[in-house]
C-alpha positions as CSV (number, residue, x, y, z in Angstrom):
1,M,0.0,-0.1,0.0
2,L,2.9,2.4,0.9
3,N,4.7,1.6,-2.2
4,S,1.7,2.4,-4.4
5,F,1.2,5.6,-2.5
6,V,4.9,6.5,-3.2
7,I,4.8,5.5,-6.9
8,E,1.5,7.6,-7.3
9,A,3.1,10.7,-5.7
10,V,6.3,10.5,-7.8
11,F,4.3,9.7,-11.1
12,T,2.2,12.9,-10.2
13,A,5.2,15.0,-9.5
14,K,6.7,14.0,-12.9
15,F,3.3,14.7,-14.7
16,L,3.0,18.0,-13.1
17,S,6.8,18.7,-14.0
18,V,6.0,17.9,-17.7
19,I,3.0,20.2,-17.7
20,H,4.8,22.9,-16.3
21,Q,7.6,22.6,-19.0
22,I,5.0,22.3,-21.9
23,I,3.3,25.5,-20.5
24,F,6.7,27.3,-20.0
25,L,7.7,26.3,-23.6
26,L,4.5,27.7,-25.2
27,V,4.8,30.9,-23.1
28,A,8.4,31.3,-24.2
29,A,7.8,30.5,-27.9
30,L,4.8,32.9,-28.0
31,G,6.9,35.8,-26.3
32,I,10.0,35.2,-28.5
33,G,7.8,34.6,-31.7
34,L,6.1,38.0,-31.1
35,F,9.2,39.8,-30.4
36,V,10.8,38.4,-33.7
37,W,7.7,39.5,-35.6
38,Q,8.0,43.1,-34.4
39,M,11.6,43.3,-35.1
40,R,10.8,42.1,-38.7
41,K,8.2,44.7,-39.1
42,I,10.4,47.5,-37.6
43,T,13.1,46.4,-40.0
44,A,10.7,46.9,-42.9
45,N,9.8,50.4,-41.7
46,I,13.4,51.3,-41.5
47,N,14.0,50.3,-45.0
48,L,11.3,52.5,-46.3
49,G,14.3,55.1,-46.4
50,R,16.7,55.6,-49.2
51,D,19.6,53.4,-49.3
52,K,22.8,54.7,-48.1
53,D,26.4,53.0,-48.0
54,I,27.8,53.2,-44.5
55,S,30.8,50.8,-44.4
56,G,34.3,50.8,-43.6
57,N,36.2,52.1,-40.5
58,V,35.2,48.9,-38.7
59,S,37.8,49.4,-35.8
60,E,36.6,53.2,-35.3
61,R,33.1,52.1,-35.3
62,L,33.5,49.3,-32.7
63,N,35.5,51.7,-30.5
64,A,32.5,54.1,-30.7
65,V,30.2,51.2,-29.5
66,L,32.4,50.4,-26.6
67,L,32.7,53.8,-25.6
68,V,29.4,55.4,-26.3
69,A,26.8,52.4,-26.1
70,F,28.5,50.0,-23.9
71,G,30.5,52.7,-21.7
72,Q,27.7,55.2,-21.5
73,Q,30.5,58.1,-22.1
74,K,28.2,60.7,-23.2
75,M,25.8,60.1,-20.5
76,F,28.4,61.3,-17.9
77,K,28.1,64.8,-19.1
78,R,25.4,64.8,-16.4
79,P,26.9,62.8,-13.6
80,W,23.9,62.4,-11.1
81,P,21.4,60.8,-13.6
82,A,24.3,59.0,-15.3
83,F,25.1,57.0,-12.2
84,L,21.4,56.2,-11.6
85,H,21.3,55.0,-15.3
86,L,24.5,53.2,-14.8
87,F,22.9,51.0,-12.0
88,V,19.8,50.2,-14.2
89,Y,22.0,49.3,-17.3
90,V,24.5,47.3,-15.6
91,G,21.6,45.6,-13.6
92,F,19.9,44.8,-16.8
93,L,23.1,43.2,-18.3
94,V,24.1,41.0,-15.3
95,I,20.3,40.0,-14.5
96,N,20.0,38.5,-17.9
97,I,22.4,35.7,-16.6
98,E,19.7,34.8,-14.2
99,V,17.2,35.0,-16.8
100,I,19.2,32.4,-18.9
101,E,19.2,30.0,-15.9
102,I,15.4,30.4,-15.7
103,L,15.1,29.5,-19.3
104,I,17.0,26.4,-18.9
105,D,15.1,25.6,-15.8
106,G,11.7,26.2,-17.4
107,I,12.7,24.0,-20.5
108,F,14.3,21.2,-18.8
109,G,12.4,21.1,-15.5
110,T,15.7,21.6,-13.5
111,H,16.1,23.9,-10.4
112,R,19.1,26.5,-10.4
113,V,20.8,24.5,-13.0
114,L,24.0,26.9,-12.9
115,G,24.5,26.1,-9.2
116,F,27.2,23.7,-10.2
117,L,29.6,26.7,-10.8
118,G,30.0,26.8,-7.0
119,P,31.7,30.0,-5.9
120,V,31.2,31.7,-9.3
121,Y,27.4,31.0,-9.1
122,S,27.5,32.7,-5.5
123,A,29.3,35.7,-6.9
124,L,26.8,35.9,-9.8
125,M,23.7,35.7,-7.3
126,A,25.3,38.3,-4.9
127,T,25.9,40.6,-7.7
128,N,22.3,40.2,-9.2
129,E,20.8,40.9,-5.6
130,I,22.9,43.9,-5.1
131,L,22.3,45.2,-8.7
132,G,18.6,44.3,-8.3
133,L,18.3,46.5,-5.1
134,L,20.2,49.4,-6.9
135,V,17.7,49.1,-9.8
136,V,14.7,49.5,-7.6
137,V,16.3,52.6,-5.8
138,A,17.2,54.3,-9.1
139,C,13.8,53.6,-10.6
140,I,12.1,55.2,-7.6
141,I,14.4,58.2,-7.9
142,F,13.7,58.5,-11.8
143,I,9.9,58.4,-10.8
144,A,10.3,61.0,-8.4
145,R,12.2,63.1,-10.8
146,R,9.5,62.9,-13.6
147,T,6.5,63.3,-11.2
148,L,7.5,65.1,-8.4
149,T,10.3,67.5,-9.1
150,K,9.4,67.4,-12.9
151,V,12.7,68.0,-14.3
152,P,11.9,70.5,-17.3
153,R,13.5,68.6,-20.2
154,L,11.8,65.4,-19.3
155,T,8.2,66.9,-19.0
156,R,8.1,70.2,-21.1
157,G,7.6,70.5,-24.7
158,P,4.6,69.9,-27.2
159,E,6.0,66.3,-27.9
160,M,5.9,65.3,-24.3
161,R,2.2,64.7,-23.9
162,A,0.2,61.9,-22.4
163,W,1.8,58.7,-24.0
164,P,5.5,59.8,-23.6
165,K,4.9,60.6,-19.8
166,M,3.0,57.3,-19.2
167,D,5.5,55.3,-21.2
168,A,8.4,56.4,-19.0
169,N,6.6,55.5,-15.9
170,V,5.4,52.1,-17.1
171,I,8.9,51.2,-17.8
172,L,10.2,52.4,-14.2
173,I,7.3,50.6,-12.5
174,T,7.6,47.4,-14.7
175,E,11.4,47.1,-13.6
176,I,10.5,47.6,-10.0
177,V,7.8,44.8,-10.2
178,L,10.3,42.5,-12.0
179,M,13.0,43.0,-9.0
180,A,10.3,42.5,-6.5
181,A,9.3,39.2,-8.2
182,L,12.8,38.0,-8.2
183,F,13.2,38.8,-4.5
184,A,10.1,37.1,-3.5
185,F,11.4,34.0,-5.6
186,N,14.9,34.0,-3.8
187,I,13.3,34.4,-0.2
188,A,10.7,31.6,-0.5
189,D,13.3,29.3,-2.1
190,Q,15.9,30.0,0.6
191,K,13.2,29.4,3.3
192,L,12.1,26.1,1.4
193,A,15.8,24.8,1.3
194,Q,16.2,25.6,5.0
195,L,12.9,23.6,5.8
196,R,13.8,20.6,3.8
197,G,17.4,20.4,5.1
198,H,19.4,20.9,2.2
199,D,21.7,23.7,1.0
200,L,20.5,26.2,-1.7
201,P,23.5,27.2,-4.3
202,G,24.2,30.7,-4.3
203,Y,24.8,33.6,-2.0
204,F,21.9,36.2,-1.4
205,P,23.1,39.2,0.7
206,V,19.8,41.2,0.0
207,T,17.2,38.6,0.8
208,A,19.1,36.1,3.2
209,G,17.9,38.4,6.2
210,L,14.3,38.1,4.9
211,V,13.9,34.5,4.8
212,D,11.3,34.4,7.6
213,L,9.2,37.1,5.7
214,F,6.6,34.7,4.5
215,G,6.3,32.3,7.2
216,S,7.4,28.6,7.3
217,N,4.3,26.8,5.6
218,E,5.8,24.9,2.7
219,S,2.7,25.0,0.5
220,T,2.5,28.8,1.0
221,L,6.3,29.1,0.3
222,S,6.0,26.9,-2.8
223,L,3.2,29.1,-4.1
224,I,5.1,32.4,-3.4
225,A,8.3,31.0,-5.1
226,G,6.2,29.8,-8.1
227,I,4.4,33.0,-8.4
228,G,7.6,35.1,-8.2
229,W,9.5,32.7,-10.7
230,W,6.6,33.0,-13.3
231,V,6.0,36.8,-12.8
232,H,9.7,37.5,-13.4
233,I,10.1,35.5,-16.5
234,V,6.5,36.2,-18.1
235,G,7.2,39.9,-17.0
236,I,10.4,40.0,-19.0
237,L,8.7,38.4,-22.0
238,L,6.0,40.8,-21.9
239,F,8.4,43.6,-21.2
240,M,10.5,42.5,-24.3
241,N,7.4,42.8,-26.5
242,Y,6.6,46.2,-25.0
243,L,9.9,47.7,-26.0
244,P,9.2,48.2,-29.6
245,S,6.3,50.4,-28.6
246,S,8.6,52.3,-26.2
247,K,11.2,54.8,-25.7
248,H,13.0,51.8,-24.0
249,F,13.6,50.4,-27.2
250,H,17.0,52.3,-27.3
251,I,18.5,49.5,-25.1
252,I,18.6,47.3,-28.3
253,M,18.7,49.9,-31.0
254,A,21.6,52.0,-29.4
255,F,24.2,49.5,-30.5
256,P,23.6,49.4,-34.2
257,N,22.8,53.0,-34.3
258,V,26.1,53.9,-32.6
259,Y,28.0,51.7,-34.9
260,Y,26.6,53.2,-38.0
261,S,26.6,56.8,-36.7
262,K,28.5,59.7,-38.7
263,L,32.4,59.4,-38.2
264,E,33.1,62.7,-40.4
265,P,33.5,66.0,-38.5
266,K,30.0,67.3,-37.3
267,G,30.0,70.3,-39.5
268,Q,30.7,68.6,-42.5
269,F,27.4,68.2,-44.5
270,S,26.6,65.8,-47.2
271,N,26.3,66.8,-50.8
272,V,23.5,66.2,-53.2
273,E,25.2,64.0,-55.8
274,S,23.3,65.1,-59.0
275,I,24.3,68.9,-57.9
276,T,28.0,68.1,-57.4
277,H,28.1,66.5,-60.9
278,E,26.4,69.6,-62.2
279,I,28.8,71.9,-60.7
280,K,31.9,69.7,-61.7
281,A,30.5,70.0,-65.3
282,M,30.1,73.8,-64.9
283,L,33.9,74.0,-63.7
284,D,35.5,71.7,-66.1
285,P,33.8,71.3,-69.4
286,S,35.6,67.9,-70.1
287,Y,33.9,66.3,-67.1
288,V,31.4,63.6,-68.0
289,V,28.3,63.5,-66.0
290,P,27.6,59.7,-65.2
291,P,24.4,58.6,-66.4
292,A,21.7,58.0,-63.9
293,P,20.8,54.5,-63.1
294,E,18.0,52.8,-65.3
295,G,14.7,52.2,-63.9
296,I,15.3,54.3,-61.0
297,D,13.2,57.5,-60.5
298,P,15.3,60.7,-60.0
299,Q,16.1,61.4,-56.5
300,K,14.3,64.4,-54.9
301,F,16.4,67.4,-53.6
302,G,16.2,66.9,-49.9
303,A,13.3,65.4,-48.2
304,K,9.5,65.8,-48.0
305,D,8.4,62.4,-46.3
306,V,10.1,59.6,-44.6
307,E,10.6,57.7,-47.9
308,D,13.0,60.5,-48.9
309,L,15.1,60.2,-45.7
310,T,18.0,57.4,-45.5
311,W,17.4,54.3,-43.5
312,K,20.0,55.6,-41.1
313,Q,17.8,58.7,-40.4
314,L,14.9,56.3,-39.7
315,M,16.9,54.2,-37.4
316,D,17.8,57.2,-35.5
317,S,14.2,58.0,-34.7
318,Y,13.8,54.2,-33.2
319,T,16.7,54.9,-31.1
320,C,15.4,57.9,-29.3
321,T,15.5,57.9,-25.7
322,E,13.2,60.8,-25.5
323,C,15.6,62.4,-22.8
324,G,15.4,65.7,-24.1
325,R,19.1,66.4,-23.8
326,C,19.2,67.6,-27.4
327,T,16.4,70.0,-26.9
328,S,17.6,71.3,-23.4
329,V,20.9,72.5,-25.2
330,C,19.2,73.8,-28.3
331,P,19.9,77.6,-28.6
332,A,16.8,78.0,-30.7
333,N,14.7,76.3,-28.2
334,L,16.3,78.0,-25.4
335,T,15.2,81.5,-26.8
336,G,11.7,80.5,-27.1
337,K,11.6,79.5,-30.9
338,L,9.4,76.5,-32.0
339,L,12.3,74.1,-32.7
340,S,12.6,70.8,-30.4
341,P,15.4,68.5,-32.0
342,R,13.4,65.8,-29.9
343,K,10.2,66.6,-31.5
344,I,11.9,66.1,-34.9
345,V,13.0,62.6,-34.2
346,M,9.8,61.7,-32.5
347,D,7.7,63.1,-35.4
348,T,9.9,61.1,-37.9
349,R,9.0,58.0,-36.0
350,D,5.4,58.5,-35.7
351,R,5.2,59.4,-39.4
352,M,7.2,56.3,-40.3
353,E,5.0,54.1,-38.6
354,E,1.8,55.6,-40.2
355,V,3.2,55.4,-43.6
356,G,4.6,51.8,-43.0
357,H,3.2,48.6,-41.3
358,A,1.5,48.5,-38.0
359,P,4.4,46.6,-36.3
360,I,3.7,47.4,-32.7
361,I,1.5,45.3,-30.7
362,F,0.4,48.5,-28.5
363,A,1.0,50.8,-31.6
364,P,0.8,53.9,-29.6
365,A,1.5,56.2,-32.6
366,H,-1.4,54.6,-34.6
367,Y,-3.9,55.1,-31.9
368,K,-3.1,58.6,-30.7
369,E,-5.9,61.1,-30.6
370,E,-5.2,64.2,-32.7
371,S,-4.5,65.9,-29.3
372,E,-1.5,63.4,-28.8
373,R,0.5,65.4,-31.3
374,V,0.8,68.8,-32.8
375,K,-1.2,68.9,-36.0
376,V,0.3,71.5,-38.0
377,S,-1.5,70.9,-41.4
378,D,-4.0,68.7,-43.2
379,E,-1.0,67.3,-45.4
380,R,-0.2,63.7,-44.6
381,T,3.6,64.1,-45.1
382,L,6.4,64.6,-42.5
383,L,7.1,68.1,-43.9
384,R,4.0,70.4,-42.9
385,G,2.0,67.2,-41.9
386,Y,4.3,66.9,-38.7
387,I,7.0,69.5,-38.9
388,T,6.7,73.2,-39.8
389,P,9.0,75.1,-41.9
390,E,9.2,77.6,-38.9
391,E,10.8,74.9,-36.7
392,L,13.3,73.8,-39.4
393,W,14.3,77.7,-40.1
394,A,14.7,78.2,-36.4
395,C,17.9,75.8,-36.4
396,T,21.3,77.5,-36.4
397,T,23.0,74.3,-37.4
398,C,25.4,74.5,-34.4
399,N,25.3,70.7,-33.8
400,A,24.6,71.0,-30.1
401,C,21.8,68.4,-30.2
402,V,24.0,66.0,-32.1
403,E,26.9,66.4,-29.6
404,S,24.6,65.9,-26.4
405,C,22.7,62.7,-27.8
406,P,23.8,59.9,-25.6
407,V,23.0,57.5,-28.5
408,N,24.6,59.4,-31.3
409,I,21.5,60.2,-33.3
410,N,22.0,63.0,-35.8
411,Q,18.9,65.2,-35.7
412,L,20.6,67.9,-37.8
413,S,20.7,65.7,-40.8
414,T,17.0,65.3,-40.8
415,I,16.5,69.1,-40.5
416,I,18.9,69.9,-43.3
417,D,17.2,67.3,-45.8
418,L,13.9,68.9,-45.0
419,R,15.1,72.4,-45.5
420,R,16.7,71.2,-48.8
421,F,13.4,70.2,-50.1
422,L,12.0,73.7,-49.2
423,V,14.6,75.6,-50.9
424,L,15.5,73.4,-53.9
425,E,12.1,71.8,-54.7
426,E,9.6,74.5,-53.7
427,S,11.9,77.7,-53.6
428,A,10.3,78.2,-50.1
429,A,13.3,79.7,-48.4
430,P,12.6,82.7,-46.1
431,A,12.9,86.2,-47.8
432,A,16.4,86.9,-46.3
433,L,17.9,83.8,-47.7
434,N,16.3,84.4,-51.1
435,T,18.0,87.9,-51.1
436,M,21.1,86.2,-50.2
437,F,20.7,83.6,-52.9
438,S,20.1,86.3,-55.6
439,N,23.1,88.2,-54.5
440,I,25.5,85.2,-54.7
441,E,24.1,84.4,-58.3
442,N,24.4,88.0,-59.7
443,N,27.5,89.4,-57.3
444,G,29.3,86.3,-56.5
445,A,28.7,87.2,-52.8
446,P,25.9,87.5,-50.2
447,W,26.2,91.4,-50.4
448,A,24.2,93.6,-52.8
449,F,27.2,95.1,-54.3
450,S,28.7,94.3,-57.7
451,P,32.2,92.9,-57.8
452,S,33.7,96.2,-59.1
453,D,32.5,98.0,-56.0
454,R,33.7,95.4,-53.5
455,F,37.0,97.4,-52.4
456,N,35.4,100.8,-52.4
457,W,35.4,100.7,-48.6
458,A,39.3,100.3,-48.8
459,D,39.4,103.4,-51.0
460,D,37.4,105.5,-48.7
461,L,39.5,104.5,-45.7
462,F,42.7,105.2,-47.5
463,T,41.2,108.7,-48.4
464,A,40.1,109.3,-44.8
465,S,43.5,108.4,-43.5
466,K,45.1,111.0,-45.8
467,N,42.8,113.7,-44.4
């Protein structure tokens, strides 16, 4: 009788373990599959842009990734938020090791499978817990900065309406919940090991003193451990699929974006190839203009919509952290003009998702009410539909926004291409610029004087000095 009871109990336990593994595999496959689906859609959206060859200088590009993307180099221009962000960033990287363990345990029905690493495992678990606690502290401070102190660059501006503010808080609260679930799992797991008389691999400096928090009932502790384990891993899968809808997507996009960032001097603008050939032909009659590729429509001068921008400029918009550092240092914005470099990037992303597929599960850009963005006209294009000429002409091309961006976004390149369209396709430059263009065309200089009169000032000065 006893043997049959033991056999039945073992069979039930194995059956439940198999069910647990099957459910976990289905949940993991669904979460990873949805993320891959979203990434494919985002890739298609980025490929709406014009082709641009960005190759070579591999060592220089990898160095930029190590310093800017991994090393957070540009974040430390503002040390206080940089250190808080560093805790969250490093915590994210290290805690992923425990996520790998949870995935292995879920698939194969094991428990703390990496425990065989001994002291190394103890060091990893200790690091995880310390960083997890620092993540919670940093997230609480970040929430306070956004909701209580209301740091201007995080809350002000026409682009910072309901969705961007809510998105930031959703991210921070989710990270706190994920850490709390992990701590609950560790507390219950340690107490269960203690009650059952066996050693639990790992060292847990944060939760070791809290092992009595949930009492000593094994059934209750098993339930709490299971809930903590499932909430942590399912929460990570849900969070992973929320990322493409969120400014937090930069934790993925920052690395390729920094790798493909501009290596030339910031003040060096790109040239329109067709205009370059025309000028070379004017200066050198023997220059042969290469024929345009067959079957390809002539390229517009500048950009009116997202299809006229390059894939790199569209990638920039998916990398934006919405931190507002660019806008906070923009001299035009600081003097009360309409330009906000952050808005330029966010508008580009919203318009790209409007033109392209609907890749995002939560799709905030698609379901915004009109009040959720600044509607500037009835045109359904990036220029005038989202961004006004007044914003563009406020830019001084000083590159302060580019220099300040922690993920190497080039806001200025989009502004320049939109302005090129206004000038070269629509002849819609401001009156002062049109006057300058006419003077350059007629007089060879920006001033309204003929070349023969250009040195009259010197003659007048000479005459005055003699008198």
